[in-house]
C-alpha positions in Angstrom: 21.0 -9.0 -9.8 18.2 -9.1 -6.6 14.5 -9.0 -7.5 13.7 -7.3 -4.1 13.6 -3.5 -4.0 12.9 -2.8 -0.1 11.3 0.9 0.4 10.0 2.3 3.2 6.9 2.9 3.7 7.0 6.8 4.1 7.0 6.2 0.0 3.5 6.1 -0.9 1.9 9.4 -1.2 -2.2 8.6 0.0 -4.5 11.1 -2.0 -6.6 12.8 0.5 -8.1 10.5 3.3 -10.9 11.4 6.4 -9.2 11.7 9.0 -9.4 9.9 12.0 -11.8 9.9 14.7 -10.6 7.0 16.7 -14.5 4.8 16.1 -12.8 1.6 13.7 -15.2 0.9 12.4 -16.8 4.7 10.7 -12.9 5.0 10.1 -12.6 1.8 7.7 -15.6 3.7 6.3 -15.0 6.8 5.9 -11.2 5.4 4.5 -12.8 3.2 2.0 -15.0 6.1 0.7 -12.1 8.5 0.7 -10.9 6.2 -1.8 -12.9 4.9 -3.6 -13.9 8.6 -4.5 -10.2 9.7 -4.8 -10.4 6.7 -7.8 -7.4 5.8 -7.3 -5.4 3.4 -10.3 -4.3 0.0 -10.1 -0.3 -0.3 -12.0 2.2 -2.2 -10.8 4.5 -0.8 -9.1 2.1 3.2 -8.6 2.5 4.5 -5.2 -0.1 6.6 -5.3 -2.0 9.4 -5.2 -3.6 8.7 -8.5 -2.1 5.3 -9.3 -1.6 2.0 -6.3 -0.7 -1.9 -7.0 -2.2 -4.0 -4.4 1.1 -4.3 -1.8 0.7 0.1 -1.5 -2.8 0.3 -1.7 -2.8 -2.3 2.1 0.8 -0.3 2.7 -2.0 3.0 2.9 -3.8 1.1 5.0 -2.3 0.1 7.6 -0.4 3.4 8.0 -3.9 5.2 8.0 -5.6 3.4 10.4 -3.1 1.1 11.9 -0.6 3.9 11.8 1.3 0.5 10.9 4.7 0.4 9.0 4.7 -2.2 6.1 7.7 -3.2 4.8 7.2 -2.7 1.4 8.6 -5.0 -0.9 9.5 -3.8 -4.5 9.0 -7.1 -6.8 10.6 -6.8 -10.5 8.9 -8.2 -13.2 9.9 -11.2 -13.5 10.0 -12.6 -11.0 9.0 -16.7 -10.1 7.4 -17.5 -7.5 10.7 -18.3 -5.1 11.5 -15.1 -5.5 8.1 -13.7 -3.8 8.9 -16.3 -1.6 12.2 -15.0 0.0 10.8 -11.3 -0.5 8.5 -12.3 2.8 10.8 -14.1 4.0 9.5 -17.6 3.8 
């Protein structure tokens, strides 16, 4: 049984976030402020809008600020360090 689940970053549901202005510093600050005000909880495997885990928050950040599609990697509980490295192509 595989320890990795691959999903599209479109699976991450953002909270209400500000529109981009094209000024990266202002956009990043507004994004951080929006996430802070949304006050999402941390939960393993959560993909928004009320809770995120670290990777799905990064995926959302990359998509919102830079328009980058980042592969959403999900590891099953108990995944080894080797499983994690394989999931990221290492």
